[in-house]
C-alpha positions in Angstrom: -8.7 1.0 14.2 -6.1 3.4 12.8 -2.8 2.1 11.6 0.4 3.9 10.8 2.7 2.5 8.1 6.4 3.2 8.2 7.9 4.5 5.0 9.7 1.7 3.1 7.4 -1.1 4.1 5.1 -3.5 2.3 2.2 -4.8 4.4 -0.2 -7.6 3.3 -3.6 -7.2 4.8 -6.8 -9.1 4.6 -9.6 -6.6 4.7 -12.7 -8.8 4.8 -14.1 -9.1 8.3 -14.8 -12.6 9.4 -15.7 -14.3 12.7 -12.3 -16.1 12.9 -8.9 -16.1 11.2 -9.6 -19.6 9.9 -12.4 -18.3 7.8 -10.1 -15.7 6.3 -7.6 -18.3 4.9 -8.8 -18.1 1.3 -9.6 -14.4 1.3 -7.7 -12.1 -1.1 -5.0 -9.8 0.1 -4.6 -6.0 -0.1 -1.0 -4.9 -0.4 -0.2 -1.6 1.3 3.0 -0.1 0.0 4.4 2.8 2.1 7.1 4.6 0.1 10.1 6.3 1.6 11.0 9.9 0.5 13.2 8.3 -2.1 10.2 6.3 -3.5 11.2 2.9 -2.4 9.7 0.1 -0.3 10.5 -3.6 0.5 8.7 -6.4 2.3 8.6 -10.1 2.6 5.5 -12.3 2.9 5.1 -15.8 4.3 2.0 -17.9 3.5 0.9 -21.5 4.1 -2.4 -23.4 4.5 -2.5 -22.5 8.3 -3.8 -25.9 9.2 -1.2 -28.6 8.6 2.5 -29.2 8.9 2.9 -29.4 5.1 5.2 -26.4 5.2 7.9 -29.0 6.2 7.5 -30.5 2.7 7.7 -27.2 1.0 4.0 -26.4 0.9 4.7 -22.7 1.8 5.2 -19.5 0.1 7.9 -16.9 0.9 8.1 -13.9 -1.4 9.8 -10.5 -1.6 8.0 -7.5 -2.8 9.9 -4.4 -3.8 9.1 -0.9 -5.1 12.0 0.8 -6.8 12.5 2.8 -10.0 8.7 3.2 -10.4 8.2 -0.6 -10.5 6.5 -2.9 -8.0 7.9 -6.4 -8.3 7.1 -9.7 -6.6 9.5 -12.6 -6.7 9.5 -16.0 -5.1 12.2 -16.7 -2.5 11.0 -20.3 -1.7 8.1 -22.7 -1.6 5.3 -23.8 -3.9 2.1 -22.9 -2.0 -0.6 -21.3 -4.2 -1.8 -18.1 -2.5 -5.1 -16.3 -2.6 -5.5 -13.4 -5.1 -4.4 -9.8 -4.5 -7.6 -7.8 -4.8 -6.1 -4.3 -4.3 -2.7 -2.6 -4.1 -2.5 0.7 -2.3 0.6 2.8 -2.8 1.1 5.5 -0.2 3.3 8.6 -1.0 3.4 8.2 -4.7 3.3 10.9 -7.4 2.4 8.6 -10.3 -1.1 8.6 -11.6 -1.4 5.3 -13.5 -0.2 1.7 -13.5 0.2 -1.0 -16.1 1.2 -4.7 -16.2 2.6 -6.2 -19.4 1.8 -3.0 -21.2 -1.9 -3.1 -20.3 -3.4 -0.4 -18.1 -4.8 -1.3 -14.7 -7.9 0.1 -13.0 -6.5 2.7 -10.7 -7.6 5.8 -8.8 -5.4 8.5 -7.5 -6.1 10.8 -4.5 -3.8 13.8 -5.2 -4.3 15.4 -1.7 -3.2 12.2 0.1 -0.8 11.0 -2.6 -2.4 7.6 -2.7 -2.8 5.4 -5.7 -5.2 2.4 -5.4 -5.1 -0.4 -8.0 -8.3 -2.5 -8.0 -8.2 -6.1 -9.3 -4.6 -6.2 -10.5 -5.0 -9.9 -11.5 -1.9 -11.0 -9.6 -1.1 -13.5 -6.9 1.6 -13.7 -4.3 2.5 -17.1 -5.7 3.3 -15.6 -9.1 6.2 -13.5 -10.2 5.1 -10.1 -11.7 6.0 -6.5 -12.2 3.7 -3.4 -12.3 5.0 -0.2 -13.9 4.0 3.2 -12.7 3.7 6.3 -14.9 
């Protein structure tokens, strides 16, 4: 299935195919970040255990992810739910060739013809606050 992503959006995706969405609950996320011509994007992500009403007691996660000034930042808005890992970050429309977190380089590949940077295993979660710098 082809998907078109609008510039300026951040889309969390679970790429592992399962027989049901219930089986995907603990699967890691891929973040697809589609930049505008100005090099910016923003999105919000909601997550909970998908089975109970514990979100009423704050067992949920609501975060905002932004890309601006060559930085991808995740910050918590509310909740305390611990989310699955992020296994991959895909930046669409970027001209930067590398990425780092806390000064350490991340494993990344760049497709110059498509202007797509893919970061594999960034060692971050939606339930943590973090920033990734792009050079």
